[in-house]
N, C-alpha and C positions, 0 to 999 in steps of 0.2 A: 807473273807467277803461274806456273803449270797447274792446271786443274788437277792432273793425276801424276803421281810419281810412277816410275816404271813397276814398283812393288804393288802399288794399289791397282794399276791397270792389269797386271798379271793375275791377280786375285779376282777382280771383277770379271775378266775373261774366263778364268777357269771355272767360276760359278755358273756363267752362262753356258758353257760347253757341258757341264754337269747337269744342267737343267733343260736338256733338249726337249723334253716332252712337257715342260711346264708344270710338273707335279711336286717339285721340291722349292722349299723357300730357304733362303740364306739371310744371315744377319747383315744389316747395312754395313758397308765397308768405308764409305766416305761421306762427309757432309759438305755440300756446296751451298753458297748463299749469295744473295745479292746485297752488297753493302750499301746501296743507294735507298733501297726500299724493300717491299715484300718479295719474298721468293726464297724458298729452301728446298733443297733436293738431298734426300738420303739414298744413296745408290748401293744396290746389292749386285748388279750384273751389267756386263757390257759385251755386246755381240761383235762379230767380225765387221759389221756395218757401222760401227760406233754408235749404236742405238743403246741407250742404257735403260735399266729397269730399276724402279724404286718408288719412294714415296716423294710426292711433290706437294708442296703448300705454297700457293701463290697469294694467301691472305683471305681466301674464300672457303677454306676448309681443306684438309688433306686428303689425297687419293693416291692410290697405286696406279702406276702406268708407265709409259715409255717416253723417253726424251732423247733427242739428237744431241750427242755430246758436242757436235760442231756448233749447233745453235747456241749452247751455253758458251762455248769459246768465243763465238762472234758477237755475243751481246755486248752493248755498250750503253750505259745509263746517259742521261742528259749532261752529266759531268764528266763523261768519258770513262767511268769506272766499269770494269768488267765483273763477271761472276768470280768469286774467291772460293778457295778450300779452307774450311775451318782447320787450322793447324792444332788447335787445342781441344777439338772434340773428343769426348771421353766415351763415345759409343752409346750414350743415352739419346733416345728421340724425344723431343720436346714438342 
């Protein structure tokens, strides 16, 4: 599964361009998760270097920060599962 559809990627990149000074905030656009264990990412921006901004929770408390989209794409659990996009996410952050 592709982590981002072209529409989601366009929205994330538009948010990043609109936020050049870092003084705007945008709602989260997509939820990604690790189906094997802990790890949830709510992303709101994606820059031209494929660095995303959003809320990350690896099971030790959530924090805002940056993550490489390529790292999320490359990750494989011990069972070979990768990070997935929540197709049924309703926009609520839990």
